[in-house]
C-alpha positions in Angstrom: 102.1 133.7 -34.1 104.0 136.7 -32.7 105.1 134.8 -29.6 106.5 132.0 -31.8 108.4 134.5 -33.8 109.8 136.1 -30.7 110.9 132.8 -29.4 112.7 131.8 -32.6 114.3 135.2 -32.8 115.8 134.6 -29.4 117.1 131.2 -30.4 118.5 132.7 -33.6 120.2 135.5 -31.6 121.7 132.9 -29.2 123.2 131.1 -32.2 124.5 134.2 -33.9 126.0 135.5 -30.7 128.3 132.5 -30.5 130.5 134.5 -32.7 131.3 136.4 -29.5 133.2 133.3 -28.3 136.2 134.9 -30.0 136.3 137.1 -26.9 137.4 135.2 -23.8 135.5 135.2 -20.6 137.5 137.7 -18.4 138.3 136.3 -14.9 137.0 138.4 -12.1 134.7 140.5 -14.3 131.3 141.1 -12.7 128.3 142.4 -14.7 125.4 143.8 -12.5 121.9 144.8 -13.5 118.9 146.0 -11.6 115.5 146.5 -13.3 117.1 146.2 -16.8 119.3 149.2 -16.3 116.6 151.5 -14.8 118.1 151.9 -11.4 121.2 151.4 -9.2 119.2 149.6 -6.6 117.9 146.3 -5.1 120.0 143.3 -4.3 122.7 143.9 -7.0 123.5 147.3 -5.4 124.1 145.8 -2.0 126.1 142.9 -3.3 128.3 145.3 -5.3 128.9 147.6 -2.3 129.8 144.7 -0.1 132.2 143.4 -2.8 133.8 146.8 -2.9 134.1 147.0 0.8 135.6 143.5 1.2 137.6 143.0 -1.9 138.2 146.5 -3.4 139.3 146.4 -7.0 140.2 142.7 -7.1 137.1 142.4 -9.3 136.2 144.4 -12.4 132.7 145.9 -12.1 130.4 146.7 -15.0 127.0 148.2 -14.2 124.1 148.1 -16.6 122.6 151.6 -16.2 120.8 153.8 -18.7 121.6 156.8 -16.5 125.2 156.3 -15.3 125.1 159.3 -13.0 123.1 157.1 -10.6 126.3 155.5 -9.4 127.6 157.2 -6.2 130.6 159.5 -6.7 132.8 157.3 -4.5 132.6 154.4 -6.9 132.7 156.1 -10.3 136.4 155.8 -10.8 136.4 152.1 -10.3 133.5 150.9 -12.5 132.3 150.9 -16.0 128.7 151.4 -17.2 126.7 150.3 -20.2 123.2 150.9 -21.4 120.7 147.9 -21.4 120.9 145.9 -24.6 123.5 148.2 -26.1 126.4 146.5 -28.1 128.6 147.0 -25.0 126.1 145.3 -22.8 126.0 142.3 -25.2 129.8 142.2 -25.1 130.0 142.2 -21.3 127.3 139.5 -21.2 129.5 137.4 -23.3 132.7 138.0 -21.4 131.8 138.4 -17.7 132.7 135.7 -15.3 129.7 136.6 -13.1 126.3 137.9 -14.2 124.2 139.3 -11.4 120.6 140.4 -12.1 117.4 140.9 -10.1 115.3 140.0 -13.1 117.1 137.0 -14.5 119.6 136.5 -17.3 118.8 137.6 -20.8 117.5 134.5 -22.6 119.5 135.1 -25.8 122.8 134.7 -24.0 124.9 131.7 -25.3 126.3 131.1 -21.8 129.6 129.5 -21.4 130.7 126.9 -18.8 133.1 129.4 -17.1 130.3 131.9 -16.6 128.2 132.0 -13.4 124.7 133.5 -13.4 123.3 134.7 -10.0 119.6 135.6 -9.9 119.1 137.8 -6.9 115.3 138.1 -7.2 113.5 141.3 -6.3 110.6 140.1 -4.1 111.0 138.3 -0.8 108.6 136.2 1.2 105.8 134.0 -0.1 102.8 136.1 -1.3 101.5 136.6 -4.8 102.3 134.1 -7.6 105.2 134.8 -9.8 103.1 134.6 -13.0 99.6 135.4 -14.0 97.4 132.3 -14.0 97.5 130.3 -17.2 93.8 131.0 -18.0 94.5 134.8 -18.0 96.8 134.5 -21.0 96.5 133.1 -24.5 97.9 129.6 -25.2 100.6 131.1 -27.3 101.8 133.6 -24.7 101.8 131.0 -22.0 103.9 128.7 -24.1 106.3 131.5 -24.8 106.6 132.4 -21.1 107.3 128.8 -20.1 109.9 128.4 -22.9 111.7 131.5 -21.8 111.5 130.5 -18.2 113.1 127.1 -19.0 115.9 128.8 -20.9 116.7 131.1 -18.1 116.4 128.3 -15.6 119.0 126.2 -17.4 121.4 129.1 -17.4 121.0 130.0 -13.7 123.7 128.8 -11.3 122.5 130.4 -8.1 119.3 132.0 -6.8 119.0 134.1 -3.7 116.2 133.0 -1.4 114.6 134.9 1.5 113.0 131.9 3.2 112.5 128.2 2.9 109.0 128.5 1.5 110.1 130.8 -1.3 112.8 128.2 -2.3 110.1 125.5 -2.5 107.8 127.6 -4.7 110.2 129.4 -6.9 112.2 126.3 -7.7 109.1 125.2 -9.5 108.1 128.6 -11.0 111.7 129.3 -12.2 112.4 125.8 -13.4 115.6 125.8 -11.2 116.8 122.9 -9.0 116.1 123.8 -5.4 119.8 122.9 -4.6 120.8 126.1 -6.5 118.9 128.3 -4.1 121.0 130.0 -1.4 119.8 130.1 2.1 121.0 133.7 2.2 118.2 136.2 2.7 118.4 139.4 0.6 121.4 141.7 0.8 119.2 144.7 0.5 117.7 143.8 3.9 121.0 143.6 5.8 120.7 147.3 6.7 117.6 146.7 8.8 119.8 144.7 11.2 122.8 147.0 11.3 122.1 150.6 10.6 122.7 152.8 13.6 120.1 155.1 15.1 122.4 158.1 14.5 122.8 157.3 10.8 119.1 156.7 10.4 118.3 160.1 12.1 120.7 161.9 9.8 119.4 160.2 6.6 115.8 160.9 7.6 116.6 164.6 8.4 118.2 164.9 4.9 115.2 163.2 3.3 112.6 165.5 5.0 114.6 168.5 4.1 114.8 167.5 0.5 111.0 167.1 0.2 110.0 169.9 2.6 108.4 167.5 5.1 107.8 168.7 8.7 110.2 166.8 10.9 107.5 166.0 13.4 105.1 164.3 10.9 104.5 160.6 10.7 105.7 159.3 7.3 103.1 156.9 5.8 104.4 155.0 2.8 101.7 153.9 0.3 103.3 151.4 -2.1 100.8 149.4 -4.1 102.0 146.7 -6.5 101.3 146.6 -10.2 98.1 145.3 -11.8 98.0 143.4 -15.1 101.3 142.3 -16.7 104.5 144.0 -17.6 103.3 144.2 -21.2 99.8 145.3 -20.4 100.1 147.9 -17.6 97.2 149.2 -15.6 96.8 152.5 -13.7 97.1 152.7 -9.9 95.2 155.3 -8.0 96.5 156.8 -4.7 93.2 155.6 -3.0 94.3 155.6 0.6 96.0 159.0 0.7 92.8 160.7 1.9 91.5 162.5 5.0 89.7 159.6 6.7 92.9 157.5 6.7 95.0 160.4 7.8 92.5 161.1 10.6 92.5 157.4 11.7 96.3 157.5 11.8 96.3 160.7 13.8 93.8 159.3 16.3 95.8 156.1 16.9 99.4 157.4 16.7 98.9 161.1 17.7 100.8 162.8 14.9 100.0 164.6 11.7 100.6 162.5 8.5 102.7 163.0 5.4 101.9 160.4 2.7 104.7 159.1 0.6 103.2 157.6 -2.6 105.3 155.1 -4.6 103.8 153.3 -7.6 105.3 150.1 -8.8 107.9 150.6 -11.6 105.6 148.8 -14.1 102.4 150.7 -13.2 101.1 153.9 -14.8 99.6 156.8 -12.9 95.9 156.6 -12.0 93.5 159.1 -10.6 94.5 161.6 -7.8 91.5 161.4 -5.4 93.4 162.6 -2.3 93.0 166.3 -2.1 95.9 166.2 0.3 99.6 167.1 -0.1 101.3 163.9 -1.2 105.0 163.4 -1.8 105.5 161.3 -4.9 108.5 159.1 -4.4 107.9 156.8 -7.4 111.2 157.8 -8.9 113.2 157.7 -5.6 116.1 155.5 -6.3 116.2 153.1 -3.4 113.0 151.5 -1.9 115.0 150.4 1.1 115.5 154.0 2.1 111.8 154.6 2.1 111.1 151.5 4.1 113.6 152.7 6.7 112.2 156.3 6.7 108.5 155.3 6.9 106.8 155.0 10.3 103.9 153.1 8.8 103.4 151.4 5.5 100.1 150.7 3.6 100.3 148.4 0.6 98.4 145.5 -1.0 100.0 142.4 -2.4 103.5 143.9 -2.7 106.4 141.7 -1.5 107.7 144.9 0.2 105.8 143.7 3.2 108.6 141.0 3.6 111.3 143.7 3.8 109.1 145.9 6.0 108.2 143.3 8.6 111.9 142.9 9.5 111.6 146.4 10.9 108.6 145.4 13.1 106.9 148.7 12.3 103.1 148.8 11.7 101.7 148.1 8.3 98.2 147.5 6.8 97.0 146.0 3.6 94.3 147.7 1.5 93.0 145.2 -1.1 89.7 146.4 -2.7 90.2 144.0 -5.7 91.1 141.0 -3.6 88.7 138.5 -5.4 89.8 139.7 -8.9 93.5 139.5 -8.0 93.1 136.0 -6.6 91.4 134.9 -9.8 94.0 136.4 -12.1 97.1 135.7 -10.1 96.6 133.9 -6.8 98.8 133.5 -3.7 101.4 131.1 -2.5 100.3 131.7 1.1 96.7 132.5 2.1 96.4 136.3 2.8 95.1 135.6 6.3 98.6 134.2 7.1 100.6 137.2 5.9 102.4 139.4 8.4 99.9 142.2 8.3 96.1 142.5 8.4 94.0 143.4 5.4 90.8 145.2 4.4 88.9 145.5 1.2 87.4 148.9 2.2 88.6 152.3 3.4 86.3 152.0 6.4 87.8 148.6 7.3 91.3 150.0 6.8 90.6 152.8 9.2 89.3 150.3 11.7 92.5 148.2 11.4 94.5 151.4 12.1 92.3 152.3 15.1 92.6 148.8 16.6 96.4 148.5 16.0 98.3 146.7 18.9 102.0 146.8 18.8 102.3 143.5 20.8 99.8 141.7 18.5 101.5 143.0 15.4 104.9 141.9 16.6 103.6 138.4 17.5 102.0 138.0 14.1 105.2 139.0 12.3 107.3 136.6 14.3 104.8 133.8 13.7 104.8 134.5 10.0 108.6 134.5 9.7 108.8 131.3 11.7 106.2 129.6 9.5 108.0 130.4 6.2 111.4 129.8 7.8 113.1 133.1 7.2 116.7 133.3 6.1 117.1 137.0 6.9 119.8 137.4 9.5 121.6 140.5 8.4 124.5 138.6 6.8 123.1 138.0 3.3 125.6 140.2 1.4 128.5 138.5 3.2 127.2 135.1 2.2 126.8 136.1 -1.4 130.1 137.9 -1.8 132.0 135.1 -0.1 130.5 132.7 -2.5 131.5 134.9 -5.5 135.1 135.1 -4.1 135.3 131.4 -3.5 134.0 130.4 -6.9 136.3 132.9 -8.6 139.4 131.6 -6.7 138.4 128.0 -7.1 138.0 127.5 -3.3 134.6 126.0 -4.0 133.6 124.7 -7.4 129.9 125.0 -8.3 
């Protein structure tokens, strides 16, 4: 019953908000949102910064941010901010020419023909399924999810895709015609093709100084994905941040370890079993920084492996609940074909670390990227911003 009520409330809101048609859509106004206003991050951040660089203030920029001070100082004079689902946010949803979000457009929006919705996505590659399997949800909730998916799909004009296989799969899961997917790659990953060694070194130095990390230590990022659903969050432990894993890394790579622990934004803290010093970077604003700083990554089913494999650095998958996760969610691509090896036990993880071969790892990554037909070339932000400019000026009509 409650899901039917939610659905009809959304439909009613969409009808009521048509009153907002008294406000015209403002040409060149761009509304950007990442994680529903939680962060200045992800693909919208990198699209915005490229737009600023290429076109300056030709566009009007509105950022959905619950904490406006996240905007870098250099941009604050040129943009406006609004809190998620505030009256100002609703107004800008109704009047922006472009709506750019990494979580999809709000389903209550009565979108107009002159508006363009760009879904940037927030997970690359082809790994875990977008939704829980149908049998894990009640019939009412599954019906609600598919209804909202269809509403969002009809309103979406462009979807960023990281690879051909992702386009094939998400066009079905999003209910969006595959022709609307851009062969662009993700703007947030462009940096892995272009950042200079000098700038990396300085940024890493600043990061280590901020968190009191010895400069000579290896940084091992542990970034598990969430369990459950966004509505029913489950705790995540820092299972791998323990002495045996640190020792295996030291034995293979010859350096002491500092663990960086980052929970998924929808997870809640679990048990701390480490008994080691861990730097909690869950609230660090930009995951791409952490991927660039990390020497090694350990994760599970997180799509961050897509981003990280561009760097060609070593990573390992620790998946103690593999069978359960497959039953509840499942995979687009069999886990044996992912770019990194996996283990269901700590002992097995340590063995993977001890047996690491840079050549074998690099060959595996390249084979994976070829199999899914990657679109990552380092020019994603340019592709997307040129599209926005061309649509806005009428150079190309979509």
